[in-house]
N, C-alpha and C positions, 0 to 999 in steps of 0.2 A: 361137556358130557363125557368126553373121552377121559379127561383127568379124573372125574368122579369114578368112572369104571375102573381105571387103573388103581386108584386108591382103594376101591372096594375089593378088587382082586388081591391087592397086596395085603389088605386086612384079613381076608379069608385065608390067604397063604400063611400069614403069621399065626392065625388061629390053628390051622392044621399043623404048622411047624411046632407049636408048643406041645402038641400031643405026641410028637415023634421022639424016639430016643436021641440023646445028645449027639451021638456020632452021625446019625442020619440027618439031623438038623444042620450040622456044620457043612455037609456036602451038598445040600440043596441049593439050587440057583435062585437068587432073589431077582436077578435081572441079567440080561445078556446085552452087551454093547459091542456091536460089530464082532461077534464071535468070541468076545471075552466075557467070562462069567464074573458077576458080583455075587459072592456066596452069602448065605444067611449069616455065616460067621462074620463076614465083612460088615454086614449091616448091624449085627449085634454089638460088635466091638466099637463101631463108630457111634452107635446110640449111647453106649456106656461112657465113651470118651466125651461126647458132647454134654451129657448130663453131669459128669464129674467136673469137667472144666467150667461149666456154668454155675456150679454150686447148687443146682436145683435138686429137689428130692426125686429119687428114682421111683416113680409111681407108674402104674399102667396108663394113667391119664397123660402124664408127661411124655412117656414113650409114644403113645398114640399121636400126640400133638406134634412132636418133632420128627416122626418117622418120614413123612413126605419130604421134608427139607433134607433129611439125611440121604434119602434115596436120590433126590435130584443132585445133591452134591457129589455122591459117589459116581453117578452116571457122568456128570460133567467132568470129574477128575479122570475117568477112563477115556473120555473123548479127548481131553487135553493131553493125556499121556500118549495116546495113539498119534496125535499130531506131532508131539515132541519127538517121538520115536521116528516118525517119517522124516523129520528134519535133523536127525542124529543129535538131539539134545539129551544129555545125560547128567544126572545129579550124582555126585560122589558120596560115599558113606561119610567122608570127613565133613562135607557140607551139612549132612543130616545130623551128625554128632554135634557139630557146632550149634545148630539150631536147638537141639535138645538141651545142651549145656546152658544156652541163653534162657530157655523156658524154665529150666530148673533153678537157675539163679534168680529169676523173677519171683520164684516161689520159695526163695531162701533155702534151697536144697542143693545137694550135689546131684549130678546126673544119675548116679546109682541110687540115691535116695528117692529121687523123682520116679525112676523106672520101677523101683520096688513099690512105691505108693500106687502106681498104676496097677501093678500085679495084684496088690492087696484089694483093690477095688474091682477086680475082675476084668481088667483091660490088658490085653496082650500088648507089650511095648511095640511090636511090629505094626499094630494098627496106627499108633502115633507116627512111627517112621514112615508108613505109607502116606499118611496125610501130609506130613512135612515134605516128603519127596514130591508129592503132587503140587504143593504150593510153590516150592522152589522151581520145579520144572516149568510151571506156568509163568512165573516171573521171568525166567530165562527166555522163554518163547516170546513173550510180549516184548521184552527188551530187544531181542533180535529183530523182531518185526518192526518196531517203532524207531529204533536207532537210526536206520538209514533215512527216515523221514523227518527227523528232528534237526532243525537248523536254528541256532541261536545267534542273533546278530550281536555286534559289539555294543550297540545301544541297549539291548535287553540285558546284557551282562552287567552294564554299569547301573541299571535300575535296581 
């Protein structure tokens, strides 16, 4: 019931959001995670990025269908980033650039071509950088937490 209420409130918020001028839309909070705001701009950019990367058609139905997943992912990323910050885990810009270069290469583009393509499709490159930063941060956090607990015997190595 709580999830339905949350989705309904989010849907109502998005309806109101579409009626606001663009500058007001960008500044509105879509969610707050431990005093950190996820803005409507964050949600919009992530929606566009998800639709673009999936190759799906950008329709109101598609946006409505994936919006709850996008919101959950953004909230999870904020929580993960807060935990990483607490543990002094940081991702360098070079790590993010390397990941973008890899993604661009997988799409037969240079990084500049890839980022230009994002811009042409209404996605701020910073939205992708934020997503990549979150992914790398979480990988680093998991590795730090699991590494002390992983013990591989000589027998396992030989298998």
